[in-house]
C-alpha positions in Angstrom: 35.9 -131.0 -27.4 33.6 -128.1 -26.4 32.7 -130.0 -23.2 36.4 -130.5 -22.4 37.1 -126.8 -22.9 34.2 -125.9 -20.5 35.6 -128.2 -17.9 39.0 -126.7 -18.2 37.7 -123.2 -17.9 35.7 -124.3 -14.8 38.7 -125.7 -13.0 40.9 -122.7 -13.9 38.2 -120.4 -12.4 38.3 -122.5 -9.2 42.1 -122.3 -9.0 42.1 -118.6 -9.6 39.5 -117.9 -7.0 41.5 -120.0 -4.5 44.7 -118.1 -5.3 42.9 -114.8 -4.7 41.3 -115.9 -1.4 42.5 -114.0 1.6 42.3 -116.0 4.8 42.0 -114.0 8.0 42.8 -116.8 10.5 43.5 -120.5 10.8 43.2 -122.8 13.8 45.9 -125.4 14.6 46.3 -128.0 17.3 49.4 -128.1 19.5 51.4 -130.0 16.9 50.7 -127.5 14.3 48.1 -129.5 12.4 45.2 -127.5 10.9 41.9 -128.2 12.6 38.4 -127.0 12.0 36.4 -124.7 14.2 34.0 -127.6 14.7 36.7 -130.0 15.9 38.0 -127.4 18.4 34.5 -126.8 19.7 33.9 -130.5 20.2 37.1 -130.9 22.3 36.4 -127.8 24.3 32.9 -129.1 25.2 34.6 -131.9 27.1 36.5 -129.6 29.5 35.8 -128.2 32.9 37.8 -125.0 32.5 39.0 -123.3 29.3 41.5 -120.5 29.2 40.9 -118.5 26.0 44.2 -116.6 25.4 43.7 -113.4 23.3 45.4 -110.4 21.8 43.6 -107.6 23.6 43.1 -105.5 20.5 42.5 -108.1 17.8 38.9 -108.0 16.3 39.1 -111.6 14.8 40.0 -113.0 18.2 37.2 -111.1 19.9 34.7 -112.2 17.3 35.8 -115.9 17.8 35.5 -115.5 21.6 31.9 -114.5 21.2 31.3 -117.3 18.7 32.9 -119.9 20.9 31.0 -118.7 23.9 27.6 -118.8 22.1 28.3 -122.2 20.7 29.5 -123.8 23.9 26.5 -122.3 25.6 24.2 -124.3 23.4 25.2 -127.6 25.2 27.0 -126.6 28.4 26.2 -124.7 31.5 28.6 -121.8 31.3 30.4 -119.7 33.9 32.3 -116.8 32.4 35.3 -114.8 33.7 37.9 -112.4 32.5 41.2 -110.8 33.2 39.7 -107.5 32.1 37.7 -107.2 35.3 39.4 -106.7 38.6 38.1 -108.6 41.6 37.0 -105.6 43.6 34.7 -104.6 40.7 32.7 -107.9 41.1 29.8 -106.2 42.7 29.3 -103.7 39.9 29.8 -106.4 37.2 27.2 -108.6 38.8 24.8 -105.8 39.3 25.0 -105.1 35.6 24.6 -108.7 34.5 21.6 -109.0 36.9 20.0 -105.9 35.4 20.3 -103.8 38.5 22.4 -101.0 36.9 22.9 -99.8 33.3 25.9 -99.4 31.0 26.6 -95.8 32.2 26.6 -96.8 35.9 28.8 -99.8 35.2 31.3 -97.5 33.5 31.3 -95.3 36.6 31.5 -98.1 39.2 34.1 -100.4 37.4 37.5 -99.7 36.0 36.6 -100.8 32.4 39.3 -101.2 29.8 39.2 -98.6 27.0 38.2 -101.2 24.4 35.4 -102.6 26.6 32.6 -101.2 24.4 33.9 -103.0 21.2 35.6 -106.1 22.6 34.2 -107.2 25.9 30.7 -105.7 26.2 29.3 -108.4 23.8 30.5 -111.1 26.2 29.1 -109.4 29.2 25.8 -108.8 27.5 25.7 -112.4 26.5 26.0 -113.3 30.2 23.2 -110.8 31.0 20.9 -112.2 28.3 21.5 -115.8 29.4 21.6 -115.2 33.2 25.2 -116.4 33.5 27.6 -115.6 36.3 30.5 -113.5 35.1 33.6 -113.5 37.4 35.9 -110.5 37.8 39.1 -112.5 38.3 42.1 -110.1 38.1 44.0 -108.6 41.0 43.3 -104.8 41.4 46.0 -103.2 39.3 47.3 -101.1 42.2 48.4 -104.2 44.1 50.1 -105.7 41.0 51.9 -102.4 40.6 53.1 -102.5 44.2 54.4 -106.1 43.7 56.4 -104.9 40.6 58.1 -102.4 42.8 58.5 -104.2 46.1 57.9 -107.9 45.6 55.3 -110.1 47.3 56.2 -108.8 50.7 54.2 -105.6 50.1 51.0 -107.7 50.0 51.5 -108.7 53.7 51.0 -105.1 54.7 47.5 -104.8 53.2 44.5 -104.6 55.5 42.6 -107.9 55.8 39.6 -106.4 54.0 41.8 -105.7 50.9 43.5 -109.2 50.9 40.1 -110.6 49.8 40.8 -109.3 46.3 44.0 -111.3 45.8 45.1 -114.9 45.9 45.6 -116.3 49.4 49.0 -115.5 50.9 51.8 -116.7 50.7 51.7 -117.1 46.9 53.5 -120.0 45.4 56.1 -118.9 42.8 58.5 -120.6 40.5 61.0 -118.1 39.0 62.3 -120.8 36.7 59.1 -121.1 34.6 60.1 -120.1 31.1 57.3 -117.5 30.8 58.6 -115.6 33.8 62.2 -116.0 32.7 61.4 -114.7 29.2 59.8 -111.6 30.7 63.2 -110.6 32.2 64.8 -111.2 28.8 62.3 -109.1 27.0 62.6 -106.2 29.4 66.4 -106.2 29.1 68.3 -103.8 31.4 65.0 -102.4 32.7 64.0 -105.8 34.2 64.0 -106.5 37.9 63.3 -109.8 39.7 59.9 -108.3 40.9 58.6 -107.8 37.4 57.6 -111.5 36.8 56.3 -111.6 40.4 53.8 -109.0 39.4 52.8 -111.2 36.5 52.6 -114.2 38.8 50.3 -112.5 41.3 47.9 -111.8 38.4 48.1 -115.4 37.3 47.6 -116.7 40.9 44.7 -114.4 41.6 42.9 -115.2 38.3 43.3 -118.9 39.1 42.0 -118.4 42.6 38.8 -116.7 41.5 38.3 -119.2 38.7 38.4 -122.1 41.1 36.4 -120.1 43.7 33.5 -119.6 41.2 33.7 -122.9 39.3 30.8 -125.3 39.9 30.9 -129.0 39.2 29.2 -129.9 35.9 29.7 -126.5 34.4 32.3 -125.2 31.9 34.2 -122.1 33.1 35.3 -120.1 30.1 37.9 -117.5 31.0 39.2 -114.7 28.7 42.8 -113.6 29.3 45.8 -112.2 27.5 47.5 -115.1 25.7 50.7 -114.7 27.7 48.9 -115.5 30.9 48.3 -119.1 29.7 50.7 -119.7 26.8 52.8 -122.9 27.0 50.5 -124.3 29.7 52.0 -122.0 32.3 50.7 -118.9 34.1 47.1 -119.3 35.2 47.1 -122.9 34.3 50.1 -123.6 36.5 48.2 -122.3 39.5 45.0 -124.0 38.5 46.7 -127.4 38.4 48.3 -126.8 41.8 44.8 -126.0 43.3 42.7 -128.6 41.4 44.8 -131.1 39.5 41.8 -133.4 38.8 39.9 -131.0 36.6 39.9 -131.1 32.8 41.6 -128.0 31.3 41.7 -126.7 27.8 43.7 -123.8 26.4 43.6 -121.5 23.4 46.5 -119.3 22.3 46.6 -116.4 19.9 49.5 -115.8 17.5 50.0 -113.7 14.3 51.9 -114.4 11.2 52.3 -112.9 7.7 50.8 -116.1 6.2 48.3 -118.1 8.3 48.2 -121.3 6.3 51.2 -122.9 8.1 52.0 -122.5 11.8 55.6 -121.4 12.4 57.7 -123.8 14.5 58.1 -121.3 17.4 54.3 -121.3 18.1 53.8 -125.1 18.2 52.9 -126.4 21.7 51.6 -123.0 22.9 48.2 -124.4 23.7 45.7 -127.1 22.8 44.4 -124.9 20.1 46.3 -122.0 18.4 44.4 -119.3 16.5 46.8 -117.8 13.9 45.6 -114.5 12.6 47.0 -112.4 9.7 49.5 -109.9 11.1 48.0 -107.1 8.9 44.7 -107.4 10.7 43.4 -104.0 11.9 43.3 -103.4 15.6 40.6 -102.0 17.9 43.1 -99.6 19.5 
């Protein structure tokens, strides 16, 4: 009887501990089935190019980016790249990674995001420590801003030495892609047909520099806002047009009140979907 009582107390303690457990994130596959970090990593290792979609200010996602990078680097030759660095800042970024300039000089020479020190510096320093190439893939923001106001046509007026920082012209564009159509809906009365074009030139440019810096046998791991690769669109649409034979993997970030079950609207966003608690503190 005493032994039975002890067993009952033991199991009650386990159930109580489980009920009190707060889970910060959960990984799902495209169908909404829970998967382990290890399974996700195993699948990602098989790819040529992986697009890691993020929330720019989410500490859990940034921590997982670093973990995934370090773990993939144990068995694959990595090339890194990110939306957060504009193509015309490639020289400064490479100089830092190669140990030619320090953090202060990088901050002077490159247009770093305000959350660079907390969220992206660890990835860049990993590249530096492991002698990896880190690609600055995004279009200079001034050009994207011009497209938002005047369409793709404004890019034709750029000097040839500035066109090297954007995707080759003319840029393919499908206005019917759901991601671009949804941008117009989200902006409501403030939307213009040039707004999704500005998004598209970012997507096209990032895809261009990913392909340009990809090397056969390596795994190119790219960090970008989740919207740039959600639903297998955006960057991936351009990548597949340029190199349909490569093996691509995608990760998306979503947030929910409860992370134990993926809401229907998020299924199919990516090969792997990282669901984080919506109450998670942010880095800005």
